[in-house]
N, C-alpha and C positions, 0 to 999 in steps of 0.2 A: 619727731616724732618720726621713725620712721616710713620709708614712701612701704614702702611693704606689711607692715607689722601695720597700718589703720585702715591698710583696703580688709589684711584677716580678719582687725574686726568688724567691720563690713557689712560683707562675706558671713562674716560668721554670727552676724544681726539679721540678716536675708538668712540663714537658717532656721535659728530657731523660728524664723517669719514662716520654715517651709518653703519658700521664694525659690525658684530656683539662681543662679546670677548667668548671664552673656555680659558679657566686657563687649561695651562696642568703642569704635575709632577712639584707640588705641595704639601711640607710637613716640619714637623720642629718637631726636636730634643726632645728626652726628656729624654737625659742627656747628657754631653760634654762630645765630641769626639777628639776637637779639639781649641789647648789652645789657634792659635787664633783666633776663631771666638768668635765671644759674642753670647748673648742671648741679646733678640728686649724688650726694659722696656717694665716688667710687664707679660713680657714673660721669664719665667728661664726656665734653659733647664732640668725641671724635668719634671716625666707625669704631673704633676700637672698643670706644664705649658704649653706640649703638649698638654692635654684635651683641658686648655684658648683658647689655638690658631689656633684650628682647630673649638673651639663657635662659635668664638669670627669673625675666617674667615668666617666660612659659615652660619652667620647669615648673615654679612656684601654682602658676593655673591649675595644670596635671593633674597636681597632686594635694588637687581641695576637689573631695568630693561632689558640693553643691553647687561650683563652676564646670556648664558644659558647654559654653564654647568662648571664644576672644573672636575679634577682629580689628585686623591689621587699620590704621588712614588713612589712605595712599599711597599705599606703596611700589605705585606707579611713578610717584614721584620723583620726580631728583635737578639741579640745579640749575642744568641750563634747560628742563624742558618748557619748549610753551606754555604751557598751565602750568609752571607752578609759578608763587610770589615770587618776586623778588626775595633772593636768603632762605627762605622758607626752605628746610630738608630734612622732617623726619621719610625720607623715603628708604627704599632694600633697593635702588638700583644708581648706578653713578655714571650713567649711562643708558642712552634704551639701551644697549646690549647685556649690559657691565653688570650685575649686581653686588650687591656691598655683602663687608660678610656678614652685618646681622640678619642672612636670606638663608647665609648656610645652616643659622640656629634656626630653622623651620625642617629641616632635615631630626630633625633631633630623634623623635618618634618616629620616621621608617624603620628602625629594629632593622639600620647597614652599621 
C-alpha cells in the first residue's frame, strides 16, 4: 500500500479519537546509503527524489485538518559533516553553506 494512503488511515484513526497529530522525526534520503533499504515508488534516493517527497509530504500534511505540525529530522546533516554517520544522507544541506533542492520545498507556504 502506498505511503500516503497508510499515513492517511492512521491520521483518520487519530482524528476519530479527537487526537491531533504532530509528525515527529520524518525525513527522506537524497542518496542510497544502505543496500537493504529501497526507495518509495516515485521517490528515488536522489536530490530530485528527496525534493519530490518533501514537496508531496508537506502538501499532504498541510491538507489534513488534524495535523498540527511536523518536524524534519536532522535537516543540518550532510554527507561530509563531522557529525553525520558515514553514508547517512537525510539532511537538507549539500555542504555547510549550500542547501539541497529539498530545502526549497519548505518555501511552499510562504505565499511568494
